[in-house]
N, C-alpha and C positions, 0 to 999 in steps of 0.2 A: 898842500892843503890838509890840515889836521882838523878833525872834528871830535871834540870830547863828548862821549856818549853817556858816561856814567860818572860825571865829574865829582860827585859828593862821596869821596872815598871813606869819610868817617861813618857814614850811614850804611854803606854797601861794601861788602868785602871784595869787590872786583871793579875794575875800570877797564873800559875798552876804547881804544883810539884807532880810528881809521885814517889811513894815509896811503901814499904811493911810495915805492922804493925808487932809487935812482934809475932803474930800468923800466919804470912805469908800471910795475906789477902792483896790484892792489894788496895792501897789507892791513891786517887787523892785529894790533898790539894788545895783548891781554896782560893785566896786572892784578895780583892778588890771588884769590881762591875762586876756582871755577867748580861750583857744586850745584846741588839741586836748587838752591836759592838763586844763583846767578846764571844758571844755564839758559833760562828763557831770554835774557838780554844777550847772552853770547850767541844763541841761535838766531835771534833777530838780526844782529849786526853782521854775522857771518853770512846769513842768507842774503842780505843786501849786497854783499860783495859777489857772492856766487851768482846772483841774478843779473849782474852786469855781463858784458861780452868777453871778459877775460877768461882764458882757459886755464890760467895758473893763478892761484891765490896763495899768499904767504900769511901764515899765522905765527906771530912772534910770541913765544912762550917764555922768554928769558926772565920775565918778572913774575911768573906764575909760581905761587907757593904750594899749590895743591890743586889737583884735578880729580874728580870722582867719575863714576860711570856715566852720570848724566852729561858731563862735559865731553867725555869720550864719544858718547852717542851723538852729540851735536856735530863733532868733527866727522864721524863716519857718515852721517846723513848728508852733510855738505859735500863730502868726497863723492858719494854716490851720485848726487846731482851733477857735479862737475864731470864725472866719468861718462855720463850720458852724452856728453859732447866732447869726449876725449880730453878732458881737463884733469888737473891734479891740484893737490894742496901740498905746499911745502911747509913743514914745521921748522921754525928757526929758533935757535938758541935755547933748546931744552936744558933745564937744570938736571943734575944727576937724579934727583928724586922724581921729577916728572918723567924723565926717560925711563926710569925703572918701572913706572906704571905702564908705559907703552910696551916695554919689553915683556913684562909679566902677562899682559893681556894678549900679546901676539900682534899688536897693532903697529909695531915699528915697521913691519914689512909692507904695510899698506900705503904708508906715506913717504914722500921724499923728505929728507932732513938736511938741515944746514947748521953749522956751528953758530 
């Protein structure tokens, strides 16, 4: 079940798609740039997944070109809410440039990662 949330990519620099992976984990696929402009949409869609009963949420960043501090803040806030119930966020498919941002900020150690 896929739901396109920000389908007009020409007008907005990011697109978020919610789905489930084969193991039934909720997944938020992000595409484009996650910045101060798109972070409110990112926060809303990630919060919807975190509000469910899943303890583990996957955020697929393979198609993210750029993420700034506001996007990182969204992820940290969602992780904090999940950890309140012993949950976690898995970051999947980070590009080298996105991984570098996580490494520089020291956030790599907070999240589980997958290729």
